[in-house]
C-alpha positions, 0 to 999 in steps of 0.5 A: 194582933190586928184589931179585927181579931182582937177580943174585948168584953161583950157588954156595950160600953161608952169608953171602948169601940167593940162590935158595932151591930148596926154597922154589921147589919148594914154591911151584911145587907149591902154585900147581899144586895151587891151579889144580887145585883151581879146575878141575873135574879130579880129577887132572892127568897130565904127559908134557911135561918142563917140566910134570913139572919144575914138578910134581916138581922132577926132571930127567934131561937134555935128551936125553930131551925129545923121547921122551915116556918119562916121566910124572907125576901129581898128584891133588886129594888126593895128592902128586906121583908120578913114573914114570921109567925104572929108573936115573933112578927109582933116582937120584930115590929116592936124591937127591930126598927130596921124593919119598920122604916116606912111600911112595916116589913116584919109581917105575920106569915108562916110556911107549911111547917115541913108538912105538919099542916094539912095539905088542903089548908092552902098554906103553900098557896098563901106563901106563893101569893105573898111573894107574887104580890111583892114581885108584881108590886116592884115590876119583877114578876117576869124575873127569876126568883132565887131560893136557898132551900124550899119544901116541895109544896111551896116550890110547886105553888110558886111555879103555879103562880107563874114565878120562875124559881131557880137556885139562889144558894150561890147569891147567899154563899158568895155574899157571905164568903168574905167576912166584915170586921165585925163578923171576924170579931164575933168569930174570934170571940166565939173561938175564945169561948171554946178555948175556955171550954177546952181548958175545963175539959183538959182538967176534967178528962181522965180514965173513968169519965164517959164521953157524954159527961164531957159533952155536958161539961163543955155545953155548960161552960159555953152557955155560962159564957154566953153561947146562944147555941151549942150545936154539938160536942163531938166526943170520940175516944178509944177504938171509936176514933178509927173509924170516926163516927162523928157522934158521942156515946156513953163509952167509958174512957180508959187509961191509954185511950186517945180522945178527940173532940169537936166543939161547935157552938154559936155566939151571936150567930157566929159559929165554931168548928174546933177539934182537939186531940188528947191522950188519956193517962198515957200516950202510946208510940202509935198515938204520938206518931199519928198526932205528929203526922196530923200536925205536920199536915196542918202546919204545912197548910197554915203556912201556905195560906195567903191571898191569891193562893187557891184551895187546890194549892192547899189540898195538894199538901194533904195526903190522898185518901188511899194514903190513909186507908180509904178507897177514894176521896168521896169515902174519905170526905171530911177528914182532910178538909177545910170549910168557911165558918160564919153564920153556919159552919160549912160555908165557902170556900171548901177545901177537899181533894174531892172537888178543889183540884178541878174546881179551885177557889181563890183565897182572899183577905177577910175569909175565915175558914177552918182547916182539919187534918186526920191520921189513923194510928198504926195500931189500928185503934186510935187516930189524931184529929186537929182543926184550926180556924184562921182569918186570912190577912193581907200577907198570910193568916192568923190562927184564932183557935188558941188552945195548945195543939202543937204537941199531943197533950196527955190528960188525966194523969194520977198517981200510978203504982208498981211493985217498986212503989208509986210512979208519979206521972203527969200532974204530980211529977210533971205538974208544969205541963198543966200550964199552957206554956208547959204542956207538951208531948208525953 
């Protein structure tokens, strides 16, 4: 195993090299600055929390992610400046020395809080004034300013201040496309935590459990292991598998149900997107066939991944939308799919027949992305969903999602009875299947 995808303890020690967070902060900023210098922009302004974290290595918790209250600026000639509401800015000043060299660059300042402030309070104009002051001081007032996401009042205020605002998304996305070794280590550990959650879920899953109970089980496991944010547990069972609703319910899982899960969480900012499919109690022929088909498409894609291959080369290995019951690629979007994984879960590159055939992207060493396959079962009820995260290496790729998925696993077997007496299924008569090495298709 390469050192970049090895896992270790999360505590800092003096006797082993682990994640170097100071190196991580510098490497991310260097990549963002290099991408800014390649662009025609004078500066980039971030409101998106992931871009702010990439630029400034600041984090104030997930409660504020939907509020667009914070913002950060990076210019061609200066260092990052971060504006935050008062107590958070004060915390940065005390504990984030990389923002306090020379003039303090962790400052108090808030945006319009998605319209919660009264429009006449002038908050948007104050944001624009802060940004203009920095651009003027560095001789960049005539240069375009790239922004990732923005509230309309702030956009209008920037324009009224004479700032030419343009799309800055690509600067951030291109900088984040290739991961540093420390980012890969964090992504690998984040996936390892989901490995553990799936182990508990496999042991817990059985007829009579509700989808929302599985969500609680997984969330607790991840938080116990140190997750900073469980973004979601997509728990889907029975006839809800086809079509795929992407949200859990309080449905009671029944014998013979298919059930698939997507576990999304963050460890030190680095995310997972990680599907697994099970049969509960027993597996029908239709469900086994659907899983086999989904696995075959996954294996073909993984085998093809290496530097120099394009996203178009990968999606050509997957079925068209019409082959699995959809009118077109837009209608089937997200089912045969791939996406970068990092500080957010849908980064570059994107793999989809909707865009990749006409706009291919070249795969390069150091990329980390997830590949997702799906196939509906012939009975019209179930479906199979598999997702693997891979790190692109010099001559191929390494899968970092380790919970067994080569064959359909049957969970929740107990002693069943017939007129002839007990029928021992799964855990009793085939208990070897409960170990990772022994699990297999039933």
